[in-house]
C-alpha positions, 0 to 999 in steps of 0.5 A: 608494306605500302604503309611504311613505305608512304610514313617513311615518305611522310617522315622524309618530307616533313623533315625536308620541308622542316629543313627548308623552313629552318634555311628560310627563316635563317636566311630572313634574319642573316638579310634583314637590316639591322635596327637603327642606331641612334648617333648623337652629332658632338660638335668637336671644332670652336671657331676662334672669335674673331675681334672687331676690326678697330680702325687705327688712330689717326697720327697727329698733325704735326705742328705747323712751324711759325714763319720767322719773318724778323719785326719791323724796327719799333717806330720812333716813340712820341714824347711824353706830354711836357717834353721838348718838341724834339725826338732824340733818336738812338744813335749806336755807334757801331752803326755809323763807325765808318762813313755810310756815304761820300754824299752829303748827309747828316745821321741823326739816328741809327739803332738796331735791335741789340744796343749793347751788342758789339757788331751790327744787329740784324735789323737796322734803322737810319734817319738822315737829314740832307739840304733841300737842293741836294740833287736827285742824282746826289740822293739816289747814291746816297740811298744806294751806299746805305744799302749796299753797307747793309746787305747783310741785314733781315731789315733795313729801314732808311729814311732820308729828309731834307728838313732836321725839324720834319726828321725829329719832330714828334708825329703826334702834333700833324700826324706825321705829315711834315715827315711825309712832305720832307721825306726825299729818299727811302730804303726798306729791305726785307728779303724775307717778305720780298721786299726790296724797295728804293724811291727818291723824291717819290720815284721807284728806282730798281734797287 
């Protein structure tokens, strides 16, 4: 009878131990971390390519306009070999249609840049002759009168001599010394160049 109880207890103990082992095995399997999974990184974002910054082309410099200063009147040409010593200066009637002044004078040359034009051109030149004994006051009045009549000219060149031969004589023979010696009055105007000169017998006067 006792043996039966022992066997029954042993069998129950073995069953309990088996249940404990089975429960322990199941718990261990359930709580163990899963095997690591290999993950492959895949690049899905592509940065846009940025072009290299290029400096903008420098603007071309605007062409600079050349100053519009009128040229000086053409110099009186020298006579060719064998020609008479006297120079025939141009005489345009449009420039001497009216007297230049009440003061005594003789016009031996008057021209501008447009021979065919009906009206006086913008660039004018006059050569006058007076008496050697003409007073400075008369010379000044003569120069001022011619200047006042030609204030609309862009360039004005007036030469007054007290000797006709010096006024129309060639300059190559004496390099113009006679002409300079007999130059008694002059007017030179070029507003674009800031020039406004009035001189009588070597004395500069206010215009």
